[in-house]
N, C-alpha and C positions, 0 to 999 in steps of 0.2 A: 618708290618712283614720283618724279615731280611731273605733273601733266602739264602740255603746253596749250594755250589758247590760241586757236588758228587765227583769229582776228588779230592779236598781239604779235603773232608770228609774221604776218603778212606786213603788218604796219611797220615792224622792224626792219623788214627787207626794203620797203620802199619809202620809208620815212627819211626825211632830209629834204632840204628846199629844192634841190635839184634833181633828185634821183629819178623821179618819173619823166622829167623833161630829158634827162640824158637816155633812158631807155628808149623813149619816142624817137629821139634824135637818130639813135643807133638805129632804130627800126626802120625809119624814114629813109636814111642814106645807106643803109646796108653796113656800114662802119664808120668810125668816126677816128679821128687823130686828135691828140691831146690839145695841141696849141691852136688849131683851127676852133676847136670846140670852145675853148676858153674865150677866144675873140667873139664868135658868133654869139654864145649866150651871155657874155658879160659875167662871168662868174670867176672869183679869184682862183688863182693857182692851188692855193691850198685847200679849198673847199672841193674843187674839181677833183683833185688826186685823192683827197679822201674819200670821197663818194664813189669814185671809180673802184677804189680798193675795196670798199665795203661791197659793191655790186659784184665784184669779182670773188670775193670770198664768200659770198651768199649764193654762188653758181649761176648768176643771171647773166653775166658778162665774161667774156674770155679775152684776155690781154695777149695779142700777138706781137712779138719782138722779132724783127728781122735784122740780122747781123750785117747791117751795113753802115757804111760812114757817110754821111752821120746816120747814127742809130734811128731807125724807123718804128714806131709802135702804132698799132691799131687795136681798136676795141670793137667786138662784134657781139652779138646776142648769142647766148648759147640756147640749146632747145628749150631748157626751163625759162629763160628770158622771152623767148617767143610766145611760149605759152601764156606769159601773162599780159602779152599786148592786148588780147580782146578786153581783159578787166580793165585795162589802162583807158582803152578807148570809151568804155562805159563811164569812168569816173570823169574823163574829158567832157563827155557830151552832157553828163548831169551837172558838171561845174559851169558849163558855159549857159546852160538854161537856167541855174540858180543865180548866176552873177546878172543874166539878163532880167530875171524877175525881181530882183533886188535893185535895178537899175544903176548898177556899179558897172563902171567903164571897163570893157574887156581889152586887155592888151592885143593891138593888131597882129603883132608877131605870132600870137597863139594861131592865127588862121593861116599864116604863110606856109607853115609845114603841115598843116592838117587839110590837106588839099584833096584827098581822095574822095571818091564817090560816096563811101559809107559816111563821111563825115557831113557831107554837103546834103545828103539825103535826110540824115538825122537832124540837121541844124538849119535846114533851109529857110525857115521863116525868120530865124535870127540873124542868119547870114545877108539875107536880102536887106533887112533893116540895117544892119551893121554896116554894110557896104555903102548904103546910102548915106548914113552920118559920116562916114570917113569922107566920101567924096564931097559932101556939103562943107565939110571943114576945111578942105583943102581949097575951095574956091574963095 
């Protein structure tokens, strides 16, 4: 029997430049559509398609196809995908804190879809400073 390392397993499920962002997008919006997501994230069609297929194959995302003309396809989180969201939240907060401590610029778009109170509470000190920086640059 070949044993599976749990860290390797989860890393395989969420590795890929866009997978965690895709999962959070679906969680935030409840569902996503391919073309809208491609435009919103600025990800290539090939990469988005591949990563959605992998997330579906791993049981984290469900593809729902409606038999309409034109064809309509939506992606939602499965219960397994929903179970992963708290871990993604911890990784997001850790990453923002680490970027801030390294004085690396944080993509402002990261804050646009992480607007829930749980993020604001966990990152209040950084958000206050970051919002001040954004407004200073705009003036």
